[in-house]
Rosetta silent file (secondary structure, phi, psi, omega in degrees, C-alpha in Angstrom):
SEQUENCE: MWNWLRLIKDSVSEKAIGLMRMQFWKKTVEEIYHDNPPHQPVAIELWKAVKRHNLTKRWLMKIIDEREKNLDDKAYRNIQELENYAENTQSSLLYLTLEILGIKDLHADHAASHIGKAQGIVTCLRATPYHGSRRKVFLPMDICMQHGVSQEDFLRRNQNKNVRDVIYDIASQAHLHLKHARSFHKSVPVKAFPAFLQTVSLEDYLKKIQQVDFDIFHPSLQQKNTLLPLSLYIQSWRKSY
SCORE:     score description
SCORE:     0.000 S_00000001
   1 L     0.000  -38.026 -178.625   80.112  -37.936  -27.382 S_00000001
   2 H   -57.692  -45.761 -179.234   77.234  -36.476  -25.333 S_00000001
   3 H   -63.364  -38.791  178.137   78.696  -37.774  -22.067 S_00000001
   4 H   -61.775  -45.576 -179.567   82.122  -36.361  -22.933 S_00000001
   5 H   -66.255  -39.494 -178.180   80.619  -32.935  -23.652 S_00000001
   6 H   -64.351  -35.078 -176.118   78.442  -33.061  -20.534 S_00000001
   7 H   -82.631  -16.931 -176.843   81.436  -33.798  -18.292 S_00000001
   8 H   -57.221  -44.945 -176.104   83.697  -31.078  -19.699 S_00000001
   9 H   -59.770  -40.261 -177.470   82.032  -28.341  -17.641 S_00000001
  10 H   -83.456  -18.095 -172.648   82.510  -30.200  -14.347 S_00000001
  11 H   -99.627   -4.946  179.608   85.985  -31.549  -15.109 S_00000001
  12 L  -115.749  144.030 -179.439   87.788  -28.321  -16.024 S_00000001
  13 L   -94.983  -18.013 -179.584   88.738  -25.503  -13.663 S_00000001
  14 L  -123.346  136.995 -178.857   89.378  -22.932  -16.393 S_00000001
  15 H   -59.336  -36.218 -177.934   87.011  -21.908  -19.175 S_00000001
  16 H   -58.870  -38.504  179.649   89.921  -21.755  -21.654 S_00000001
  17 H   -68.135  -41.297  177.824   90.564  -25.485  -21.196 S_00000001
  18 H   -61.545  -41.004  178.674   86.885  -26.234  -21.703 S_00000001
  19 H   -63.717  -37.983  178.084   86.856  -24.167  -24.899 S_00000001
  20 H   -62.693  -40.377  179.683   89.873  -26.093  -26.202 S_00000001
  21 H   -68.927  -37.671  176.669   88.035  -29.369  -25.669 S_00000001
  22 H   -64.271  -39.268  177.779   84.939  -28.031  -27.395 S_00000001
  23 H   -63.277  -36.259  176.888   87.100  -26.960  -30.330 S_00000001
  24 H   -58.887  -44.668 -177.650   88.478  -30.495  -30.469 S_00000001
  25 H   -72.323  -33.056  175.061   84.954  -31.881  -30.866 S_00000001
  26 H   -62.449  -46.598  178.974   83.987  -29.292  -33.455 S_00000001
  27 H   -64.505  -38.474  179.603   87.038  -30.216  -35.508 S_00000001
  28 H   -61.693  -44.349  179.739   86.338  -33.904  -34.925 S_00000001
  29 H   -63.612  -42.018  177.632   82.786  -33.620  -36.282 S_00000001
  30 H   -59.161  -43.780 -178.405   84.066  -31.753  -39.349 S_00000001
  31 H   -68.724  -34.694  177.622   86.638  -34.497  -39.964 S_00000001
  32 H   -61.093  -42.376 -178.757   84.027  -37.217  -39.455 S_00000001
  33 L   -78.567   -3.509  170.690   81.884  -35.737  -42.225 S_00000001
  34 L  -107.587   17.066  178.533   84.973  -35.680  -44.452 S_00000001
  35 L    57.113   35.824  178.742   85.519  -39.407  -43.750 S_00000001
  36 L  -138.027   60.382 -176.502   88.699  -38.672  -41.841 S_00000001
  37 L   -68.545  147.280  177.013   87.936  -39.246  -38.142 S_00000001
  38 L   -68.252  158.635 -179.448   90.792  -38.881  -35.628 S_00000001
  39 L   -79.522   72.502  179.501   92.145  -42.078  -34.029 S_00000001
  40 L  -136.136  130.160 -171.430   90.063  -41.678  -30.902 S_00000001
  41 H   -51.133  -47.925 -178.220   87.586  -44.412  -29.800 S_00000001
  42 H   -65.378  -41.822 -179.706   84.518  -42.175  -29.385 S_00000001
  43 H   -62.971  -40.608 -179.745   85.219  -40.342  -32.649 S_00000001
  44 H   -65.970  -42.687  178.456   85.576  -43.602  -34.573 S_00000001
  45 H   -66.104  -37.462  177.939   82.305  -44.989  -33.195 S_00000001
  46 H   -65.706  -40.937  176.919   80.556  -41.708  -33.986 S_00000001
  47 H   -59.354  -42.592  178.121   81.920  -41.836  -37.551 S_00000001
  48 H   -61.483  -42.659 -179.471   80.514  -45.375  -37.903 S_00000001
  49 H   -65.924  -40.638  178.684   77.092  -44.193  -36.653 S_00000001
  50 H   -61.246  -43.830  179.915   77.112  -41.222  -39.030 S_00000001
  51 H   -67.497  -42.002 -174.620   77.911  -43.508  -41.971 S_00000001
  52 H   -70.678  -39.238 -172.318   75.423  -46.176  -40.959 S_00000001
  53 H  -113.371    3.402  179.516   72.462  -43.902  -40.232 S_00000001
  54 L    53.856   51.341 -176.557   73.266  -40.810  -42.301 S_00000001
  55 L   -68.307  144.357 -178.269   73.079  -38.591  -39.212 S_00000001
  56 L   -77.749  124.569 -178.344   72.548  -34.863  -39.699 S_00000001
  57 H   -60.804  -35.753 -175.493   75.659  -32.837  -38.920 S_00000001
  58 H   -56.810  -39.258 -178.293   73.592  -29.838  -37.797 S_00000001
  59 H   -67.880  -39.363  178.587   72.263  -31.627  -34.696 S_00000001
  60 H   -64.469  -42.659 -178.658   75.753  -32.621  -33.558 S_00000001
  61 H   -69.272  -34.306  176.994   77.080  -29.098  -34.020 S_00000001
  62 H   -61.720  -41.542  179.678   74.112  -27.583  -32.164 S_00000001
  63 H   -61.698  -47.535 -178.984   74.901  -29.767  -29.156 S_00000001
  64 H   -64.509  -46.938 -178.691   78.559  -28.731  -29.141 S_00000001
  65 H   -59.235  -42.424 -177.505   77.821  -25.024  -29.719 S_00000001
  66 H   -71.063  -39.243  176.974   75.268  -24.912  -26.903 S_00000001
  67 H   -64.715  -34.419  178.181   77.504  -26.773  -24.455 S_00000001
  68 H   -64.263  -45.885  178.742   80.280  -24.321  -25.330 S_00000001
  69 H   -63.366  -30.080 -176.567   78.062  -21.329  -24.529 S_00000001
  70 H   -76.143   -6.239  178.615   77.062  -23.031  -21.265 S_00000001
  71 H   -67.307  -13.800 -176.236   80.672  -22.987  -20.007 S_00000001
  72 H   -68.451  -15.735  177.643   80.038  -19.446  -18.713 S_00000001
  73 L    60.901   39.500  179.224   78.420  -20.815  -15.532 S_00000001
  74 L  -110.523  149.395  176.031   75.672  -18.192  -15.512 S_00000001
  75 L   -65.786  151.087  176.202   72.065  -18.565  -14.394 S_00000001
  76 L   -68.746  133.935 -177.894   69.474  -18.625  -17.175 S_00000001
  77 L   -67.486  -33.767  179.396   68.007  -15.137  -17.592 S_00000001
  78 L  -155.158  173.225 -176.626   64.528  -16.529  -18.212 S_00000001
  79 H   -65.068  -30.121  179.092   62.671  -19.774  -18.822 S_00000001
  80 H   -65.200  -36.328  178.805   62.945  -19.272  -22.590 S_00000001
  81 H   -65.997  -39.066  175.776   66.736  -19.290  -22.340 S_00000001
  82 H   -65.082  -41.163  179.284   66.595  -22.597  -20.460 S_00000001
  83 H   -65.824  -38.383  177.769   64.202  -23.982  -23.075 S_00000001
  84 H   -63.463  -41.828  177.746   66.522  -22.871  -25.905 S_00000001
  85 H   -61.022  -45.704 -179.606   69.411  -24.650  -24.214 S_00000001
  86 H   -63.852  -40.692  179.014   67.292  -27.792  -23.841 S_00000001
  87 H   -60.824  -43.569 -175.650   66.128  -27.606  -27.469 S_00000001
  88 H   -79.547  -13.043  178.629   69.688  -27.351  -28.780 S_00000001
  89 H  -113.241  -70.919 -176.069   71.023  -30.169  -26.592 S_00000001
  90 H   -63.806  -44.950 -179.491   68.374  -32.636  -25.376 S_00000001
  91 H   -67.688  -39.317  177.892   66.023  -32.211  -28.346 S_00000001
  92 H   -60.156  -38.339  177.738   68.925  -32.401  -30.830 S_00000001
  93 H   -63.692  -37.451  177.763   69.926  -35.675  -29.205 S_00000001
  94 H   -70.827  -36.386  176.358   66.380  -36.961  -29.725 S_00000001
  95 H   -61.045  -40.468  177.879   66.381  -35.857  -33.381 S_00000001
  96 H   -65.691  -39.075  178.305   69.555  -37.936  -33.842 S_00000001
  97 H   -62.865  -41.205  177.551   67.906  -40.891  -32.075 S_00000001
  98 H   -62.537  -39.042  177.860   64.940  -40.661  -34.449 S_00000001
  99 H   -64.145  -39.028  177.711   67.346  -40.704  -37.394 S_00000001
 100 H   -62.917  -35.352  178.789   68.993  -43.833  -35.992 S_00000001
 101 L   -80.178   -1.653  178.390   65.543  -45.421  -35.814 S_00000001
 102 L    75.497   29.543 -175.705   64.980  -44.454  -39.457 S_00000001
 103 L  -109.345  124.427  172.781   62.130  -42.058  -38.677 S_00000001
 104 L  -125.672   97.480 -172.791   61.465  -38.877  -40.616 S_00000001
 105 L  -149.369  129.479 -176.485   58.166  -37.536  -39.367 S_00000001
 106 H   -63.464  -40.154 -179.797   57.052  -33.994  -38.508 S_00000001
 107 H   -66.619  -39.041  177.465   54.862  -35.095  -35.592 S_00000001
 108 H   -64.328  -38.639  177.945   57.706  -37.144  -34.108 S_00000001
 109 H   -64.109  -41.067  179.037   59.974  -34.102  -34.421 S_00000001
 110 H   -64.062  -43.285  178.511   57.432  -31.918  -32.618 S_00000001
 111 H   -62.620  -42.700  179.767   57.121  -34.461  -29.817 S_00000001
 112 H   -61.385  -38.805  179.646   60.924  -34.700  -29.582 S_00000001
 113 H   -60.906  -47.842 -178.385   61.185  -30.923  -29.292 S_00000001
 114 H   -70.017  -39.091  179.388   58.799  -30.781  -26.330 S_00000001
 115 H   -65.987  -40.025  177.791   60.251  -33.858  -24.607 S_00000001
 116 H   -62.059  -39.986  178.440   63.751  -32.453  -24.945 S_00000001
 117 H   -66.823  -41.369  176.910   62.631  -29.172  -23.368 S_00000001
 118 H   -61.960  -41.130  178.714   60.936  -31.036  -20.520 S_00000001
 119 H   -61.071  -44.761 -179.696   64.130  -33.063  -20.037 S_00000001
 120 H   -63.273  -41.590  179.955   66.253  -29.915  -19.872 S_00000001
 121 H   -66.935  -45.836  179.683   63.968  -28.246  -17.331 S_00000001
 122 H   -63.555  -39.988  178.173   63.760  -31.340  -15.109 S_00000001
 123 H   -61.038  -40.949  178.310   67.533  -31.792  -15.273 S_00000001
 124 H   -62.937  -42.710  178.293   67.979  -28.188  -14.130 S_00000001
 125 H   -65.529  -49.374 -176.435   65.589  -28.775  -11.212 S_00000001
 126 H   -60.130  -33.268 -176.597   67.084  -32.132  -10.256 S_00000001
 127 L   -85.890   -4.639 -175.632   70.614  -30.690  -10.222 S_00000001
 128 H   -57.017  -46.190  178.113   69.715  -27.674   -8.061 S_00000001
 129 H   -61.671  -39.600  178.806   70.820  -29.235   -4.707 S_00000001
 130 H   -64.387  -48.181  179.399   74.117  -30.359   -6.281 S_00000001
 131 H   -61.714  -39.081  179.110   74.768  -26.966   -7.839 S_00000001
 132 H   -61.224  -35.109  178.646   73.861  -25.279   -4.566 S_00000001
 133 H   -66.949  -17.920  177.751   76.511  -27.343   -2.772 S_00000001
 134 L  -105.983   17.693  177.913   79.022  -25.767   -5.160 S_00000001
 135 L    61.661   39.355  178.913   77.663  -22.257   -4.520 S_00000001
 136 L  -133.184  145.215  176.726   75.957  -22.067   -7.924 S_00000001
 137 L  -135.547  128.287 -177.544   72.351  -21.496   -8.990 S_00000001
 138 L  -116.742    3.561 -178.401   71.151  -21.874  -12.583 S_00000001
 139 L   -63.996  146.456 -176.839   67.378  -21.526  -12.173 S_00000001
 140 L   -53.039  126.850 -175.680   65.736  -18.889  -14.441 S_00000001
 141 H   -68.801  -32.319 -177.549   66.225  -15.438  -12.908 S_00000001
 142 H   -63.012  -40.222 -179.947   62.952  -14.011  -14.221 S_00000001
 143 H   -71.464  -38.029  177.047   60.865  -16.521  -12.250 S_00000001
 144 H   -61.857  -45.239 -179.248   63.009  -16.045   -9.129 S_00000001
 145 H   -65.778  -36.838 -179.635   62.584  -12.263   -9.334 S_00000001
 146 H   -58.990  -33.204 -178.501   58.855  -12.613   -9.921 S_00000001
 147 L  -103.653    9.026  177.448   58.533  -14.330   -6.522 S_00000001
 148 L    67.560   33.518 -178.628   61.109  -12.178   -4.728 S_00000001
 149 L  -108.956  134.532  179.065   63.576  -15.047   -4.361 S_00000001
 150 L  -102.110  166.013  175.986   67.345  -14.551   -4.518 S_00000001
 151 H   -61.357  -32.717 -179.964   70.094  -17.017   -5.374 S_00000001
 152 H   -62.475  -30.927  177.374   71.132  -16.851   -1.735 S_00000001
 153 H   -60.471  -39.050  178.982   67.764  -18.362   -0.760 S_00000001
 154 H   -75.084  -36.254  178.893   68.670  -21.495   -2.711 S_00000001
 155 H   -66.148  -31.033  178.368   72.229  -21.554   -1.387 S_00000001
 156 L   -88.420   -1.346 -179.858   70.816  -21.449    2.156 S_00000001
 157 L    59.622   40.141  175.517   68.263  -24.139    1.224 S_00000001
 158 L   -62.449  145.756 -178.087   65.329  -21.992    2.265 S_00000001
 159 L  -124.695   26.530 -178.888   62.004  -23.816    2.074 S_00000001
 160 L   -74.657  173.228 -173.515   59.560  -20.936    2.361 S_00000001
 161 H   -60.642  -39.194 -178.363   56.510  -20.538    0.134 S_00000001
 162 H   -62.031  -41.035  178.444   58.198  -18.146   -2.315 S_00000001
 163 H   -64.613  -42.421  178.992   60.991  -20.638   -3.017 S_00000001
 164 H   -65.585  -34.369  178.739   58.441  -23.406   -3.533 S_00000001
 165 H   -65.327  -36.375  176.095   56.455  -21.148   -5.861 S_00000001
 166 H   -61.073  -48.300 -179.206   59.555  -20.721   -8.038 S_00000001
 167 H   -63.837  -39.571  178.662   59.963  -24.498   -8.258 S_00000001
 168 H   -59.556  -46.979 -178.459   56.237  -24.921   -8.953 S_00000001
 169 H   -62.115  -42.447 -178.766   56.354  -22.504  -11.886 S_00000001
 170 H   -69.517  -43.987  179.150   59.418  -24.166  -13.421 S_00000001
 171 H   -63.644  -35.823  179.461   58.088  -27.704  -12.881 S_00000001
 172 H   -62.922  -35.199  178.211   54.748  -26.664  -14.394 S_00000001
 173 H   -66.006  -40.389  176.618   56.536  -25.626  -17.570 S_00000001
 174 H   -63.371  -43.096  179.144   58.134  -29.075  -17.831 S_00000001
 175 H   -61.738  -39.204  179.470   54.743  -30.694  -17.259 S_00000001
 176 H   -63.577  -39.768  178.166   53.241  -28.521  -19.997 S_00000001
 177 H   -66.089  -38.215  176.469   55.890  -29.675  -22.479 S_00000001
 178 H   -63.058  -42.517  179.286   55.152  -33.316  -21.611 S_00000001
 179 H   -61.579  -44.580  178.224   51.454  -32.667  -22.160 S_00000001
 180 H   -62.345  -43.422 -179.607   52.141  -31.067  -25.549 S_00000001
 181 H   -59.826  -40.422 -177.735   54.412  -33.970  -26.565 S_00000001
 182 H   -76.615  -16.034  177.515   51.712  -36.500  -25.715 S_00000001
 183 L   -69.056  -17.258  177.823   49.116  -34.560  -27.679 S_00000001
 184 L   -91.904    3.031 -169.893   50.892  -35.850  -30.823 S_00000001
 185 L   -49.488  -46.641 -175.487   50.651  -39.455  -29.594 S_00000001
 186 L   -73.293  -16.906 -177.830   48.171  -40.680  -32.212 S_00000001
 187 L   -99.612  -15.348 -178.034   50.109  -39.077  -35.057 S_00000001
 188 L   -82.227  132.529  177.588   53.620  -40.218  -34.079 S_00000001
 189 L   -57.724  137.025 -179.441   54.816  -43.492  -35.682 S_00000001
 190 H   -56.887  -30.902 -179.447   54.899  -46.332  -33.126 S_00000001
 191 H   -61.778  -20.035 -177.986   58.480  -47.020  -34.203 S_00000001
 192 H   -85.760  -16.663 -172.438   59.465  -43.694  -32.609 S_00000001
 193 H   -56.861  -38.947  179.075   58.122  -44.502  -29.143 S_00000001
 194 H   -57.664  -28.382  179.714   61.343  -46.146  -27.810 S_00000001
 195 H   -70.398  -18.460 -172.980   63.135  -42.814  -28.341 S_00000001
 196 H  -108.950   13.315 -175.850   60.660  -41.126  -26.005 S_00000001
 197 L   -67.655  -11.931  177.801   60.671  -43.520  -23.039 S_00000001
 198 L   -66.301  -13.575  176.551   62.470  -40.941  -20.883 S_00000001
 199 H   -59.443  -26.393  179.467   59.024  -39.403  -20.375 S_00000001
 200 H   -64.099  -48.820 -179.382   58.556  -42.123  -17.738 S_00000001
 201 H   -71.400  -32.545  177.579   61.404  -40.859  -15.549 S_00000001
 202 H   -64.892  -46.725  179.455   60.445  -37.221  -16.207 S_00000001
 203 H   -65.040  -37.739  178.324   56.879  -37.805  -15.089 S_00000001
 204 H   -58.922  -45.808 -179.412   58.121  -39.785  -12.082 S_00000001
 205 H   -66.710  -42.925 -178.329   60.250  -36.843  -10.907 S_00000001
 206 H   -64.889  -34.239  176.145   57.487  -34.293  -11.494 S_00000001
 207 H   -69.491  -41.862 -179.013   55.034  -36.403   -9.472 S_00000001
 208 H   -64.510  -39.747 -178.591   57.537  -36.831   -6.636 S_00000001
 209 H   -70.218  -29.516  175.401   58.268  -33.099   -6.441 S_00000001
 210 H   -69.133  -39.423 -179.198   54.529  -32.407   -6.316 S_00000001
 211 H   -64.230  -27.544  179.305   54.135  -34.904   -3.467 S_00000001
 212 L  -100.345   21.259  176.359   56.707  -33.015   -1.356 S_00000001
 213 L    56.713   40.720  173.307   54.994  -29.682   -2.085 S_00000001
 214 L    60.698   32.537  172.220   57.778  -28.530   -4.432 S_00000001
 215 L   -84.443   98.468 -173.139   60.500  -28.701   -1.791 S_00000001
 216 L   -63.522  -18.118 -177.308   63.471  -29.019   -4.152 S_00000001
 217 L  -101.685    6.696 -178.603   65.748  -30.095   -1.286 S_00000001
 218 L   -62.717  131.266 -177.099   63.547  -32.905    0.053 S_00000001
 219 H   -55.225  -31.385 -176.575   65.687  -36.061    0.610 S_00000001
 220 H   -64.327  -24.149 -179.184   63.170  -38.284   -1.202 S_00000001
 221 H   -72.823  -16.641  179.470   63.957  -36.526   -4.495 S_00000001
 222 H   -94.629   -1.960 -178.954   67.523  -37.856   -4.326 S_00000001
 223 L   -90.639  143.197  178.397   66.394  -41.468   -3.887 S_00000001
 224 L   -75.028  144.922  174.728   66.178  -43.869   -6.795 S_00000001
 225 L   -91.327  106.493 -176.271   62.807  -45.274   -7.782 S_00000001
 226 L   -68.182  -15.837  179.718   63.349  -49.034   -7.794 S_00000001
 227 L   -91.959   -0.029 -177.119   60.100  -49.498   -9.740 S_00000001
 228 H   -60.570  -43.399  177.432   61.244  -47.283  -12.607 S_00000001
 229 H   -57.762  -38.397  178.270   62.485  -50.210  -14.774 S_00000001
 230 H   -65.744  -41.595  178.687   59.064  -51.845  -14.392 S_00000001
 231 H   -62.652  -39.201  177.493   57.339  -48.587  -15.359 S_00000001
 232 H   -63.510  -42.395 -179.793   59.569  -48.350  -18.430 S_00000001
 233 H   -63.305  -44.441 -179.017   58.701  -51.926  -19.406 S_00000001
 234 H   -63.548  -43.456  179.212   54.957  -51.304  -18.998 S_00000001
 235 H   -62.832  -39.520  178.316   55.122  -48.102  -21.024 S_00000001
 236 H   -66.741  -43.003  179.469   57.048  -49.911  -23.756 S_00000001
 237 H   -62.669  -36.406 -179.999   54.588  -52.823  -23.723 S_00000001
 238 L   -77.304   -8.376 -176.762   51.673  -50.414  -24.026 S_00000001
 239 L    54.582   57.797  178.794   53.418  -48.764  -26.982 S_00000001
 240 L  -143.573  176.460  177.285   53.036  -45.287  -25.548 S_00000001
 241 L  -146.335    0.000    0.000   55.229  -42.508  -24.175 S_00000001
């Protein structure tokens, strides 16, 4: 369902069509929790998962509601708005993953909250060149204004110090959330660690962007890290995140 919701924004040309699709998923979730899923492959599989793992309806609805609000195609007013979006989408997805793993733990939830926020921030950074190619900028406006940077600077792919300072501030916030998430490491059940392995790819991107002095348009940031699967395996073997 997450992939379907994620693609709606890019696959529709009119907001009204996107809203209709979001309404479909809202109705679908309601029907799933009344044991009457529509005859649609994704809906049926989601119904099975809900029954099998007793998934919380609230997390599914938060994801849909937030994706619906995001159809407006507006830049985030501030970093808190971006974090709220990440909490209601990425973190909600992690809460559902923890439920699938049979984990109910406050420390795991706290870690999931911070990892989800880091994921949302990194995703926003990583997608900046793509969005710029479509004449769109979603980076937090408060940080851009603080450094005297306009949306046009990103559309023109400027690489001056002020633009890099914007990226540094945003990336630092993601790094801070990763640090907070890992501060719960000793208190989080080991069984929860597989849900948090995305920290490997998040840290990889944050290190790479630091190496290119926060040049968000540097070609190396668009290249795949062929060693990432090995890093994931090592992190899993070490039972850490």
